[in-house]
C-alpha positions, 0 to 999 in steps of 0.5 A: 083455686076457684080458676079452674074449677070455674074454666072447667064450668065455663067449658062444661057449660060451653059444652051443653050449649054446643050439644044442645044446639047441634043441627039435626043429623049429627049425634046428640048425647041422650044423656046432658053434658056434665062437668068433669071432676077436677080430679081424675081418681085413678082405680083399676077400673077398664081403661076409659073407651078411646073417643070415636073419630065423631068426636073430634066435631064436638071439639071443632064445635067448642073451638069455634063457640069458643071463637064466637064467644071470643069475637063477640067479647071483642067486639063488646070491649070494643063498644065499650072503649069507642064509648068510653074514648066518646065520653073521655073526649066529651069531657076534655070538651067541657073541661075546656068549657070551664076553663074559658067560662073561668077565664071570662069570669076572671075578665068580668070581674077584672073590668068589674073591679076596674070600673068599680075603682074609676067611680070610686075615684070619681065619687070621690073627686065630686065629693072632694070637688063639692066639699072645696065649693061648700067650704068656699061659699062658707068662707064667702059668707062668713066674710060677708057676715063680718063686713055686716057686723062690721058695717052695722058697728060702724053704723052704730058708732055713726047713729050715736055720733048723730044723736050726739050731735043732735044732742049737741044742738039743741039748746041748753034747756031743753037738753036736760029734758031730752 
């Protein structure tokens, strides 16, 4: 049960503080105030003397000091609540900015993906076009080579015939020598 001892200690400290700060002219005790024991001891001693009416001013001082302490605590709590509210608002604003940036990143990524796809398609189309042109040129060159080979074969055939015809034109004696 630490709670009652803590409450008693609080009130004892508060009473001591009030007594120490009483304005001049009011009764100040000569001994410092002490905390009341948690349990009262019953004894055969004479009953405790009754408080004099001036002791009620101490009670009023205690209540005034307690009210002041409560008001100060309430003011601190309000300040903390205002600070926490400001921080909460800042957090919400920052979260909204983060969500906006995330959305922007997604949009930029989508645009980049679309652009990359477009560039890839263009590159593939260009490659296909170059390959088709190369294939067509290769085919044309092969056709030219085949035509040149046929002309060369035809020319060889003509040369063989011309040579044969020229041999046939040469008189018989000279044919043997040639």
